[in-house]
matplotlib code that plots the C-alpha trace (Angstrom):
import matplotlib.pyplot as plt

x = [3.7, 0.9, -1.3, -4.4, -4.2, -3.8, -6.7, -8.9, -7.9, -8.6, -12.1, -12.9, -11.8, -14.0, -17.0, -16.6, -15.3, -12.7, -9.2, -9.8, -12.7, -11.0, -7.8, -9.7, -11.5, -8.1, -6.5, -4.1, -3.1, -4.1, -0.5, 0.1, -3.1, -1.9, 1.5, 0.0, -2.3, 0.6, 2.6, -0.5, -0.7, 3.0, 2.5, -0.4, 1.1, -2.1, -3.8, -6.7, -8.2, -9.1, -8.1, -9.4, -9.9, -13.7, -14.0, -12.4, -13.5, -12.2, -10.7, -12.1, -9.2, -9.8, -13.5, -12.6, -10.0, -12.4, -15.0, -12.3, -10.8, -14.2, -14.9, -11.5, -11.9, -15.4, -14.1, -11.3, -13.6, -15.9, -13.0, -11.8, -15.3, -15.6, -12.3, -13.2, -16.5, -14.8, -12.1, -14.8, -17.1, -16.9, -16.4, -13.5, -10.5, -8.2, -4.9, -3.3, -0.1, -0.1, 2.3, 1.3, 0.5, -1.5, -3.5, -4.3, -5.0, -6.4, -7.5, -8.9, -11.3, -12.7, -13.0, -16.7, -17.5, -15.7, -17.3, -20.8, -20.1, -18.6, -19.9, -18.8, -15.1, -13.1, -10.1, -7.0, -4.7, -1.2, 0.9, 4.6, 7.1, 9.3, 9.8, 7.0, 7.1, 3.6, 3.5, 5.3, 3.1, -0.1, -0.5, -2.7, -1.3, 0.9, 0.9, 4.2, 5.3, 8.3, 10.1, 10.0, 13.0, 12.9, 10.5, 8.7, 5.5, 2.9, 2.8, 0.1, 0.5, -2.3, -1.5, 1.2, 1.3, 2.1, 4.7, 5.2, 8.3, 7.2, 8.3, 6.5, 5.4, 7.6, 10.7, 10.2, 9.7, 13.1, 15.0, 13.1, 11.4, 13.8, 12.8, 15.8, 18.0, 20.9, 18.9, 17.9, 21.5, 21.4, 18.5, 18.1, 16.1, 14.8, 16.7, 14.6, 16.6, 15.3, 14.4, 15.4, 18.6, 19.7, 20.1, 19.3, 17.2, 18.1, 15.6, 14.5, 13.6, 12.4, 14.0, 13.3, 16.1, 15.7, 15.7, 18.4, 19.2, 20.1, 21.4, 21.2, 22.5, 20.2, 19.7, 17.2, 17.2, 14.2, 13.1, 9.4, 6.9, 4.9, 8.0, 9.3, 6.2, 6.3, 9.8, 8.8, 5.8, 8.2, 10.2, 13.2, 13.6, 12.2, 10.7, 9.3, 6.3, 3.3, 0.7, -1.9, 0.3, 0.3, -2.9, -4.6, -1.5, -1.2, -4.9, -4.8, -1.5, 0.7, 2.9, 3.7, 4.6, 7.9, 9.6, 6.4, 7.8, 10.4, 8.0, 9.6, 8.5, 5.5, 6.0, 4.5, 2.1, 1.8, 0.0, 1.9, 0.5, 1.8, 1.6, -1.4, -3.4, -6.6, -6.8, -9.5, -12.4, -12.1, -8.6, -9.6, -12.5, -10.2, -7.6, -10.3, -11.7, -8.2, -7.8, -11.1, -10.1, -6.7, -7.7, -7.8, -4.2]
y = [-32.5, -30.2, -30.6, -28.9, -31.1, -34.1, -33.1, -32.6, -36.0, -37.7, -36.0, -37.1, -40.7, -40.9, -39.4, -41.5, -44.7, -45.2, -44.1, -44.1, -41.7, -39.3, -39.3, -38.6, -35.7, -34.1, -35.0, -37.4, -41.0, -43.7, -44.3, -40.6, -40.6, -43.6, -42.1, -38.8, -40.5, -42.5, -39.3, -37.7, -40.7, -40.5, -36.8, -37.2, -40.3, -42.5, -44.7, -42.8, -45.6, -49.2, -50.9, -54.4, -56.0, -55.3, -52.2, -48.8, -46.9, -44.4, -45.5, -43.9, -41.4, -41.0, -40.3, -37.5, -36.1, -36.3, -34.0, -31.5, -31.4, -31.0, -28.0, -26.5, -26.9, -25.4, -22.4, -21.9, -22.1, -19.5, -17.2, -17.5, -16.9, -13.7, -12.4, -13.2, -11.4, -8.4, -8.4, -8.6, -6.0, -2.3, -1.2, -0.5, 1.7, 2.4, 4.0, 5.8, 7.8, 10.5, 13.1, 16.5, 18.3, 15.4, 15.1, 18.8, 19.6, 16.4, 13.7, 15.8, 17.9, 14.7, 12.7, 13.6, 11.5, 8.5, 8.9, 9.2, 5.9, 4.1, 5.7, 2.9, 3.1, 5.4, 7.0, 7.7, 9.9, 10.8, 13.1, 12.5, 11.7, 9.5, 5.7, 4.2, 0.8, -0.3, -3.4, -1.8, 1.3, -0.4, 1.5, -0.1, 1.7, 4.6, 6.8, 7.8, 10.0, 9.0, 5.9, 3.2, 1.4, -2.4, -3.3, -6.3, -4.3, -4.7, -1.6, -0.5, 2.3, 4.8, 7.6, 9.4, 13.0, 15.6, 18.1, 21.7, 24.0, 27.4, 30.6, 33.6, 36.5, 38.8, 36.6, 36.5, 40.3, 40.7, 38.0, 37.5, 34.4, 31.6, 30.0, 27.7, 25.6, 28.0, 30.9, 28.9, 28.7, 32.4, 31.7, 30.6, 27.7, 26.7, 23.6, 20.6, 18.5, 15.0, 14.8, 11.1, 11.1, 14.7, 14.6, 17.7, 17.1, 18.7, 20.0, 17.6, 18.4, 16.1, 16.5, 14.6, 12.2, 11.8, 13.5, 16.0, 17.4, 20.9, 22.4, 26.1, 28.5, 29.0, 31.1, 28.7, 25.0, 23.3, 19.7, 20.0, 20.4, 23.2, 25.3, 24.5, 26.1, 28.9, 29.7, 29.9, 32.1, 34.4, 35.0, 33.0, 30.8, 28.3, 25.0, 21.8, 20.3, 18.1, 20.3, 19.7, 21.3, 24.7, 24.6, 27.4, 29.7, 29.0, 29.8, 33.1, 34.1, 34.2, 31.5, 31.2, 28.0, 28.2, 25.9, 24.0, 22.5, 20.8, 19.6, 17.2, 13.6, 12.7, 11.4, 8.0, 7.9, 4.5, 3.0, 0.5, -2.0, -5.1, -8.5, -10.4, -13.4, -11.4, -7.7, -6.3, -4.9, -1.5, -1.2, -2.5, 0.0, 2.9, 2.0, 1.7, 5.1, 6.6, 5.1, 6.8, 10.1, 10.3, 9.2, 12.8, 13.4]
z = [13.3, 12.4, 15.5, 14.0, 10.9, 13.2, 15.3, 12.2, 11.0, 14.3, 14.6, 11.0, 11.7, 14.8, 13.0, 9.8, 11.5, 8.7, 8.0, 4.2, 4.2, 6.7, 4.7, 1.5, 3.2, 4.0, 0.7, 2.3, 1.5, 4.0, 4.8, 5.6, 7.8, 9.7, 10.3, 11.5, 14.0, 15.3, 15.8, 17.6, 20.0, 20.7, 21.4, 23.9, 25.4, 25.1, 22.5, 21.0, 18.7, 19.0, 15.7, 14.7, 11.3, 11.6, 13.7, 14.4, 17.5, 20.0, 23.3, 26.5, 26.4, 22.6, 23.2, 25.7, 23.3, 20.4, 22.2, 23.2, 19.7, 18.1, 20.4, 19.7, 15.9, 16.0, 18.0, 15.5, 12.5, 14.2, 14.9, 11.3, 10.0, 12.1, 10.8, 7.3, 7.6, 9.1, 6.4, 3.7, 5.3, 4.5, 8.1, 10.4, 10.6, 7.5, 8.3, 5.3, 4.9, 2.2, 0.7, 2.2, -1.0, -2.5, 0.7, 1.0, -2.7, -4.1, -1.6, 1.2, -1.0, -2.5, 0.8, 1.4, -1.7, -0.3, 3.1, 1.5, -0.3, 2.7, 5.9, 8.1, 7.2, 9.6, 7.9, 9.9, 7.7, 8.4, 6.3, 5.5, 2.8, 4.9, 4.7, 6.8, 8.5, 7.6, 9.8, 12.7, 12.7, 11.8, 8.5, 5.8, 2.8, 1.7, -1.4, -2.8, -5.7, -7.8, -8.8, -6.1, -4.5, -4.3, -1.6, 0.0, -0.3, -3.0, -5.3, -7.6, -10.0, -9.6, -12.1, -14.0, -12.7, -15.3, -14.3, -15.0, -15.0, -13.6, -11.9, -10.3, -12.5, -10.4, -10.9, -14.7, -14.8, -13.2, -15.0, -18.3, -19.6, -20.8, -24.1, -24.5, -22.3, -23.1, -21.8, -18.7, -17.6, -16.5, -14.1, -10.5, -9.2, -5.8, -4.7, -3.6, -1.2, -0.3, 3.4, 3.5, 1.4, 1.4, -2.4, -4.3, -7.4, -10.7, -13.2, -16.0, -19.5, -22.3, -25.7, -28.9, -28.1, -24.4, -21.0, -19.9, -16.5, -15.5, -12.2, -11.7, -9.1, -6.1, -3.0, -1.3, -0.6, 0.9, 1.8, 1.7, -1.2, 0.4, 1.1, -2.4, -4.0, -1.5, -2.5, -6.1, -5.2, -3.3, -6.5, -5.4, -8.5, -10.9, -9.8, -11.3, -9.6, -10.4, -12.2, -9.5, -6.9, -8.7, -10.7, -8.8, -9.0, -12.7, -13.3, -11.4, -13.0, -9.8, -11.4, -15.1, -16.9, -18.9, -21.4, -21.9, -25.1, -22.9, -20.1, -17.6, -17.7, -15.6, -12.1, -11.2, -8.2, -6.5, -3.5, -1.4, 1.1, 2.8, 1.1, 2.4, 1.3, 1.1, 0.8, 3.2, 1.3, 3.0, 1.6, -1.8, -2.2, -1.1, -3.7, -6.4, -5.3, -5.6, -9.1, -10.1, -8.4, -10.0, -13.5, -14.8, -13.7]

ax = plt.figure().add_subplot(projection="3d")
ax.plot(x, y, z, "-o")
ax.set_aspect("equal")
plt.show()
């Protein structure tokens, strides 16, 4: 038995003085309403209603129960209203987990704009590339780069991040600039090893008939995006990264793009959040802001 539904029905019967009107209010048949009140009376152990052919009224016990039920239902409605108002307001804490490079190079520099727009939202940002238990850790959303595994979370694609193959100027001065995949075979790359799976990623190149992979020799293996780029800057090999990650180094000439005609496919960037009947407004406006921020990428 749904006790709250039964209480709502009982209160409506007392106030309307009729089973039929109360049942219609709750979108029930009269027979279903009668059966539910019978279950409620069995549950509380007393008769709640006097029933005659002409009149329907509460028993003394039913009158007492009516007043208590009415107060409980009013308190519940107020509590739900407060929660709904809070969810629909642009206030409160928003806990977000971001990839380190995206946080440092893209999101953090733009945050003053978001805070100017929504000064009553308090952002709590953590940085990681690990699998986050959103419900267990109280995280509202995470941003992840790359293809997603099957998940019970809601995912929304934010952008397609263009990638670049590059090396340091000093590395290319020592080893030459490869212009074909055959010439690339003589080069080194910095291995990127997934922190969660331990898998080493190959380099990817787009050809006219599809995407090919290449693995090169290496003297360095890393599991972090920042150290990956640092290894490239140190002249230890070729890397492939989202262009935003090395835009400054490409602009000042410390890093040089190579094999641009075979640029790797873009990486999807997605936001993930728990399934919920109503997305809080503070989360909704943050996601909309991210879409606007990442549109140029």
